[in-house]
MARFI-893975 format. One line per 10 residues: number of its first residue (from 1); their letters; for each residue x, y, z of C-alpha. Coordinates in nm, 3 decimals, padded with zeros to 5 digits. Example, Ala and Ser with C-alpha at 12.3 -4.5 7.8 and 13.67 -1.06 7.14 Angstrom:
1> AS> 01.230:-00.450:00.780 | 01.367:-00.106:00.714
% end
This chain:
1> MPSSPAFLTH> 01.460:00.640:03.374 | 01.268:00.313:03.312 | 01.439:-00.006:03.427 | 01.191:-00.271:03.316 | 01.316:-00.579:03.131 | 01.144:-00.453:02.814 | 01.326:-00.120:02.837 | 01.663:-00.282:02.902 | 01.623:-00.520:02.610 | 01.497:-00.248:02.375
11> SKRLRKSILA> 01.766:00.002:02.477 | 02.049:-00.251:02.443 | 01.937:-00.348:02.093 | 01.889:00.013:01.981 | 02.223:00.125:02.124 | 02.398:-00.146:01.926 | 02.212:-00.048:01.606 | 02.300:00.321:01.644 | 02.670:00.254:01.700 | 02.680:00.012:01.406
21> ALAKQGFRTK> 02.511:00.266:01.176 | 02.753:00.539:01.281 | 03.052:00.311:01.234 | 02.950:00.252:00.873 | 02.979:00.628:00.820 | 03.322:00.654:00.978 | 03.234:00.750:01.337 | 03.387:00.585:01.641 | 03.298:00.623:02.007 | 03.521:00.555:02.305
31> GKVVEYPRNL> 03.319:00.598:02.622 | 03.187:00.955:02.611 | 03.428:01.065:02.339 | 03.333:01.084:01.970 | 03.599:01.037:01.704 | 03.509:01.194:01.370 | 03.640:01.080:01.034 | 03.969:01.261:00.978 | 04.100:01.474:00.691 | 03.759:01.524:00.533
41> TKDSVREMHT> 03.753:01.612:00.163 | 03.448:01.683:-00.052 | 03.455:01.325:-00.174 | 03.477:01.185:00.180 | 03.189:01.411:00.290 | 02.981:01.272:00.003 | 03.077:00.924:00.115 | 02.958:00.996:00.471 | 02.620:01.097:00.335 | 02.585:00.794:00.107
51> IAVAHRRENA> 02.385:00.580:00.350 | 02.139:00.859:00.435 | 02.090:00.947:00.067 | 02.032:00.581:-00.023 | 01.778:00.550:00.259 | 01.579:00.848:00.130 | 01.580:00.710:-00.220 | 01.460:00.373:-00.099 | 01.175:00.535:00.096 | 01.069:00.735:-00.211
61> KAYLQRHESR> 01.096:00.444:-00.453 | 00.749:00.295:-00.402 | 00.582:00.622:-00.495 | 00.817:00.782:-00.749 | 00.956:00.490:-00.946 | 00.643:00.454:-01.156 | 00.674:00.820:-01.259 | 01.047:00.814:-01.329 | 01.043:00.764:-01.706 | 00.803:01.055:-01.749
71> LLGYIANGEE> 00.996:01.281:-01.511 | 01.320:01.204:-01.692 | 01.164:01.374:-01.992 | 01.220:01.707:-01.816 | 01.596:01.643:-01.806 | 01.777:01.755:-02.120 | 02.017:01.549:-02.321 | 02.330:01.750:-02.391 | 02.241:01.785:-02.758 | 01.909:01.951:-02.660
81> LDPSQVQPKL> 02.087:02.240:-02.487 | 02.174:02.541:-02.703 | 02.372:02.787:-02.486 | 02.293:03.076:-02.719 | 01.919:03.024:-02.674 | 01.883:02.953:-02.300 | 01.580:03.135:-02.156 | 01.541:03.074:-01.780 | 01.185:03.069:-01.646 | 01.108:03.063:-01.273
91> VLVKPDTEQE> 00.804:02.851:-01.178 | 00.645:02.831:-00.832 | 00.579:02.471:-00.727 | 00.225:02.411:-00.605 | 00.110:02.111:-00.399 | -00.016:01.797:-00.572 | 00.115:01.891:-00.916 | 00.353:01.747:-01.171 | 00.601:02.016:-01.068 | 00.593:01.891:-00.709
101> LLFRYVSLHW> 00.667:01.536:-00.825 | 00.957:01.666:-01.032 | 01.093:01.869:-00.739 | 01.085:01.562:-00.513 | 01.246:01.341:-00.777 | 01.528:01.580:-00.857 | 01.597:01.642:-00.487 | 01.686:01.274:-00.451 | 01.987:01.325:-00.679 | 02.166:01.560:-00.439
111> SIPVSSGYGR> 02.482:01.415:-00.286 | 02.357:01.502:00.062 | 02.007:01.422:00.194 | 01.776:01.712:00.115 | 01.545:01.829:00.391 | 01.179:01.891:00.319 | 01.220:02.235:00.477 | 01.074:02.356:00.804 | 00.756:02.556:00.867 | 00.693:02.798:00.584
121> RLRFLVFDHQ> 00.805:02.671:00.244 | 00.844:02.811:-00.104 | 00.964:02.581:-00.379 | 01.061:02.676:-00.732 | 01.171:02.506:-01.049 | 01.370:02.688:-01.317 | 01.301:02.574:-01.671 | 01.466:02.658:-02.000 | 01.190:02.810:-02.210 | 01.368:02.719:-02.534
131> NGKLIGLLGL> 01.317:02.346:-02.486 | 01.098:02.300:-02.178 | 01.378:02.123:-01.991 | 01.469:02.170:-01.627 | 01.766:02.390:-01.534 | 01.749:02.361:-01.156 | 01.551:02.399:-00.836 | 01.524:02.621:-00.532 | 01.364:02.543:-00.197 | 01.317:02.802:00.079
141> GDPVYSLRAR> 01.207:02.721:00.433 | 01.211:02.862:00.783 | 01.562:02.932:00.912 | 01.704:02.764:01.220 | 01.643:02.978:01.526 | 02.001:02.982:01.650 | 02.277:03.041:01.397 | 02.563:03.221:01.568 | 02.738:03.364:01.261 | 02.411:03.505:01.125
151> DEMIGWDADT> 02.295:03.644:01.458 | 02.629:03.809:01.533 | 02.653:03.956:01.183 | 02.308:04.115:01.214 | 02.374:04.224:01.572 | 02.046:04.095:01.709 | 01.935:04.112:02.068 | 01.701:03.833:02.177 | 01.374:04.028:02.148 | 01.452:04.181:01.808
161> KRRNLYHVMD> 01.547:03.840:01.671 | 01.221:03.688:01.792 | 01.033:03.972:01.624 | 01.219:03.986:01.293 | 01.333:03.631:01.218 | 01.003:03.607:01.031 | 01.165:03.811:00.750 | 01.439:03.555:00.695 | 01.422:03.230:00.497 | 01.683:02.963:00.437
171> AFVLGAVPPY> 01.760:02.795:00.104 | 01.747:02.428:00.204 | 01.812:02.316:-00.152 | 01.955:02.521:-00.439 | 02.129:02.406:-00.752 | 02.127:02.306:-01.117 | 02.079:01.968:-01.282 | 02.290:01.829:-01.565 | 02.365:01.920:-01.836 | 02.298:02.279:-01.719
181> SRLLCGKLIA> 02.510:02.230:-01.408 | 02.809:02.186:-01.638 | 02.753:02.544:-01.756 | 02.763:02.689:-01.401 | 02.384:02.723:-01.378 | 02.397:02.672:-01.003 | 02.503:03.037:-00.996 | 02.191:03.125:-01.198 | 01.966:02.961:-00.936 | 02.152:03.144:-00.658
191> MLALSNEVRR> 02.089:03.475:-00.836 | 01.723:03.403:-00.910 | 01.667:03.331:-00.541 | 01.713:03.707:-00.489 | 01.466:03.812:-00.757 | 01.158:04.030:-00.728 | 00.951:03.729:-00.828 | 01.063:03.524:-00.527 | 00.992:03.817:-00.292 | 00.646:03.860:-00.441
201> CFRTKYKGSV> 00.565:03.491:-00.400 | 00.662:03.519:-00.033 | 00.448:03.828:00.015 | 00.148:03.675:-00.164 | 00.161:03.356:00.039 | 00.238:03.497:00.382 | 00.105:03.854:00.389 | -00.103:03.904:00.700 | -00.018:03.560:00.839 | -00.003:03.517:01.216
211> TLIRGQRHST> 00.309:03.357:01.359 | 00.245:03.036:01.552 | 00.460:03.106:01.855 | 00.427:03.480:01.918 | 00.087:03.536:01.755 | 00.219:03.833:01.555 | 00.065:03.946:01.229 | 00.312:04.047:00.957 | 00.253:04.245:00.641 | 00.607:04.319:00.521
221> GLVLLTTTSA> 00.821:04.092:00.311 | 01.121:03.872:00.273 | 01.435:04.068:00.364 | 01.716:03.814:00.394 | 01.812:03.471:00.264 | 02.064:03.237:00.419 | 02.206:02.907:00.305 | 02.484:02.667:00.392 | 02.707:02.496:00.139 | 02.662:02.122:00.102
231> LGRSSIYNRL> 03.028:02.022:00.097 | 03.233:02.267:00.301 | 03.349:02.562:00.092 | 03.120:02.649:-00.196 | 03.195:02.714:-00.562 | 02.842:02.839:-00.632 | 02.822:03.136:-00.395 | 03.187:03.234:-00.377 | 03.277:03.515:-00.617 | 02.914:03.552:-00.725
241> RLDGTDYWSS> 02.977:03.916:-00.808 | 02.867:04.150:-01.087 | 02.943:04.520:-01.131 | 03.078:04.542:-00.778 | 02.776:04.367:-00.625 | 02.822:04.055:-00.411 | 02.493:03.867:-00.430 | 02.588:03.627:-00.151 | 02.846:03.686:00.123 | 03.026:03.428:00.334
251> IGFTQGSGEF> 02.987:03.493:00.708 | 03.155:03.187:00.857 | 03.102:02.817:00.912 | 02.856:02.602:01.104 | 02.973:02.419:01.415 | 02.931:02.083:01.247 | 02.616:01.959:01.417 | 02.304:01.800:01.271 | 02.109:01.479:01.229 | 02.189:01.348:00.879
261> HFSNGVYGDI> 02.396:01.060:01.018 | 02.088:00.924:01.194 | 01.873:00.942:00.877 | 01.988:00.605:00.754 | 01.719:00.364:00.866 | 01.789:00.394:01.237 | 01.587:00.711:01.299 | 01.255:00.528:01.278 | 01.370:00.301:01.562 | 01.491:00.604:01.759
271> REFVEVYCNP> 01.154:00.774:01.721 | 00.965:00.463:01.826 | 01.184:00.423:02.135 | 01.145:00.787:02.241 | 00.768:00.785:02.201 | 00.746:00.488:02.438 | 01.002:00.582:02.702 | 01.057:00.961:02.691 | 00.851:01.272:02.750 | 00.855:01.573:02.512
281> TAKTAAWGDG> 00.976:01.903:02.652 | 00.819:02.154:02.415 | 00.842:02.505:02.563 | 00.507:02.635:02.444 | 00.160:02.495:02.394 | 00.155:02.649:02.045 | 00.389:02.370:01.931 | 00.146:02.104:02.045 | 00.207:01.810:02.276 | 00.471:01.625:02.075
291> FRNKREVIKK> 00.844:01.657:02.038 | 00.969:01.988:01.899 | 01.181:01.849:01.621 | 01.405:01.568:01.507 | 01.696:01.693:01.714 | 01.498:01.674:02.038 | 01.398:01.316:01.956 | 01.760:01.215:01.899 | 01.889:01.396:02.210 | 01.627:01.226:02.426
301> CLSSLGLPPD> 01.723:00.889:02.284 | 02.099:00.936:02.326 | 02.050:01.043:02.687 | 01.827:00.747:02.764 | 02.077:00.505:02.612 | 02.375:00.653:02.792 | 02.533:00.764:02.465 | 02.724:01.093:02.443 | 02.520:01.395:02.324 | 02.825:01.490:02.117
311> LLYHGIQRQI> 02.707:01.232:01.864 | 02.491:01.514:01.726 | 02.817:01.682:01.619 | 02.921:01.513:01.297 | 03.218:01.743:01.242 | 03.126:01.856:00.890 | 03.147:02.234:00.892 | 02.940:02.398:00.621 | 03.009:02.746:00.490 | 02.731:02.993:00.572
321> FLAPLARNGI> 02.617:03.249:00.316 | 02.385:03.544:00.356 | 02.207:03.760:00.095 | 02.007:04.074:00.184 | 01.714:04.145:-00.047 | 01.705:04.512:00.054 | 01.961:04.790:00.068 | 01.888:04.842:00.437 | 01.801:04.479:00.509 | 02.042:04.435:00.800
331> AFLKGEEQRI> 01.943:04.767:00.957 | 01.575:04.670:00.928 | 01.628:04.330:01.086 | 01.825:04.489:01.366 | 01.531:04.723:01.434 | 01.717:05.040:01.338 | 01.492:05.122:01.040 | 01.122:05.063:00.983 | 01.081:05.112:00.607 | 01.239:04.850:00.381
341> RFYDRPATIL> 01.419:04.966:00.067 | 01.414:04.654:-00.151 | 01.654:04.593:-00.437 | 01.483:04.592:-00.777 | 01.597:04.266:-00.934 | 01.366:04.128:-01.205 | 01.436:03.764:-01.288 | 01.489:03.851:-01.655 | 01.763:04.102:-01.572 | 01.937:03.857:-01.340
351> SDAFLARWLQ> 01.914:03.583:-01.603 | 02.058:03.802:-01.876 | 02.347:03.904:-01.651 | 02.423:03.541:-01.570 | 02.413:03.432:-01.932 | 02.655:03.703:-02.040 | 02.895:03.673:-01.748 | 02.907:03.296:-01.688 | 02.713:03.065:-01.918 | 02.824:03.190:-02.259
361> PRAARTQDYK> 03.195:03.217:-02.171 | 03.180:02.869:-02.014 | 03.012:02.723:-02.324 | 03.285:02.877:-02.538 | 03.557:02.707:-02.331 | 03.408:02.359:-02.293 | 03.149:02.146:-02.463 | 03.140:01.850:-02.227 | 02.773:01.928:-02.157 | 02.695:01.785:-02.501
371> DFDRESYRLW> 02.794:01.436:-02.385 | 02.529:01.415:-02.114 | 02.268:01.140:-02.156 | 01.959:01.179:-01.938 | 01.941:00.800:-01.892 | 02.244:00.837:-01.664 | 02.017:01.040:-01.435 | 01.784:00.743:-01.379 | 01.770:00.626:-01.016 | 01.586:00.295:-01.046
% end
């Protein structure tokens, strides 16, 4: 470990900044012991994320603010939504397009900081064809490699997981925007994630691709989706059932670890410190010479500063959900079957089922969606 005056000065200043930033979010440290905020509710979880969300918005402001008035045009006023005429349309987001700007802008409204996704990415917007307004968004990315509840549910051994994790993606953002969110349209997005159209987009984009780490070439498709609820237990995925079919199933909770509480202005200083004083420990040349990920950067920094590694455990347990896209999806992933028997779920059929089961009954019970003014959605 370096002991130069520059290192000592830098480390002392950074240590103080990290502890101050964590204290603002409700964390306390006593020696090597981390004290989490107690009796967390959904509102208190939102409050813990406030600083990180504000930091992301501030970083995006210089680029997106000048587009905001135009992008707000995609958000419906309540009076522009006719529940009897809603026609969901799934649109793949392509790079450097208006849709990509809209996806980025809407993501900033989430009450927790939205990741950009890891590795492979598929992003979708769902529009209402009747008025051209946005209903919601869906972002899929590479899953985390180690997720105990998922791995135990599938029954993976180490080699089979390395071979078949390719067929899994994680929904890193999924939900509806107002006023559609007031008509339970988050459930619509969760159903459309399982559609034939999403599977086909995955196959088109990644068919025949070679994996970076193992150098394998794949030709089969997307078999399983996972996601974690933003605020503990979820109201979107729970009881998402039709005709005896559970579209998403709860398989447990995360251990409460992550990095969001460092994404509040202090991470840039952490990264700068680590690049000067620490060495990356990537396990394979295929990842390059740098640090593997954000977590490795933070762990290196905490260790160098003498701070407890438990600071990576923020204590917010998120409910984990899993959705097979094939009848034998779990058996395939486990290596017990070789031929995938996909569900046939056209987006139009899923949309019609949602409208009949959830949206129309909700619209008959409440009309608070009519009061929504898109100006209230403005960030800057």
